[in-house]
N, C-alpha and C positions, 0 to 999 in steps of 0.2 A: 429466428434471426440468423443470418449468415455470419460466420466467423470472419472477422477482418483478416486480410491476407498476411499481415506481418504481426500477428499476435502470439504472445506466450502467456499461458495461464496455468494456474494450479486450482484444483477442485478438492473439496473435502466436506464430508458431513460432520457437523459439530453438534454434540449433544448438549446444546444450550439454545435458548430462544434467540431469535434475531435481536430482540431488545438487549439481551446480555452481551451478545457479540458486538453490537454497535457501541454499547457502553464501554466495553474494554477497548475497542478500536479507537474510540475518540477520547477516552479519559485516562487510559493506562498505556498509551503508545510507547512511552519510554521503556516499559517492561517487556515488550514483545517485538518491536519493529526491527531489531538487528539480531542476527544469529549470535547467541552467546558463544564466546565470552565478549563479543563486541557489545558496545552500549550506544544508546541513542540519547541525544540531548535535544530537546525541543527549543527552538528559538521562538517560533510562533506557529500556532495552529488555529486559524479562524475558520471554523467549519461552516462556511456559507459560500455560495457561488461568488467568485471573485476574491474570496478571502485568502490570505497568505498561508502557505504551507512551507515552513522552513525548518530544517533540522540538520544536525551534524551527527555522524557516527564516529566512534573512536574505538580503536583496537586495544587489545590487552597490553600492548607496549606504549599506549598513550597517543599513537599516531591518529590524527583526525582526518576525515574526508573533508573535501570542500563542502560548504553549505549546500544542501539540496534545497533550492529555493524555487518556488513556483506558486501556483494558485489552485484552488478548488474550482472545478467546473460545475459540479453537481453534488449536492448533499441531500439525500432523502432519508431522514431518520429511520433507522431499523431496516432499510432496504438497499441503499447504494451510496457509494462515495466515488467520485471521479476527480482526478487531479492531473496536472501537467506541469512540466518544466519549460513549456514553450513560451510562457508569459510570466512576468512578475506582477505584483499588485499594480492596479491601474491599467491592466491589459497591455503592458509594455512588452513587446516581443524580446526574447533573449535567444542567443545562439551560443553553442549549438543546442537546439532542442533535441531531446533524446526520446521522450515517450509521453503517452497518456496512460496513467495508471488507473486501475479501477478495482473496486471490490463490490460484489453483489451478495446480498443476504436474502435467501428465499426460504420461507417456512417449509419444512419437509420432515415427515415422520417424527413429529414432536420435537424437532431440533431445527437446525439451520443448514441448508445447503449453501456452502460458501464457495464463491468463485472469485479469484483475484488474478490480476495479470497486468500486462503492459502491451500497449499497441504502439508500434513504431512506424516511422515515416517511410522506411525502406528496408529491404532484405538485409543489407549490410549492418544497419543498426540493430536489427533483431538478432542476427547471428552473433554480433559482438556481445549483446546482452546475454545471450544463451551461453557463450563461451566464458563469460565472467562468472558463471555458476548460478544462473537464474533458477533452475529447477531445485538445486540443493538449497540455495539461500532462501528463496521464497517458500519452499516446502518447510524449511526449519522454522521460519517466522510464523507460518500458518499454524504449525503444531504448537508453538508458544502461545499464540493468540487463542487457539482452541483450549489449551490447558487452563488458561486464566478464565475464559468465558465459562467453561464447564464447572470450575470451582465456584464461580459466581452464582450459578444455578440456572 
């Protein structure tokens, strides 16, 4: 597969099965989705195509982000999750759309090869996301996800 032109991604081998990684991704999101000491509060996570994905992050000082509201485009248990902020529930377009996010879980070497990232509409959006600390932030949350999944078994 050709890498999309405006993609940022993080890859990591996780010493846990795809089933464990998927379980933590979908059932323990609040524990890993924001780099600590930030916290995540789920408003709704309906893991099905067209289902709502909405959450808020809060910093150590209590400051909250605007709700990150979008939909899931694809959910294949133990294999992949794709989501976007381009639509709200009912396929209602919203602006400005920022990205399509994805996570793939591939069985490898007795564990999971995890690849997660964001695909952007243009170079400017991609560079803005990178400047916001994409690599550090997403790298931190992937490490948090891995620690929880590896503890699960």
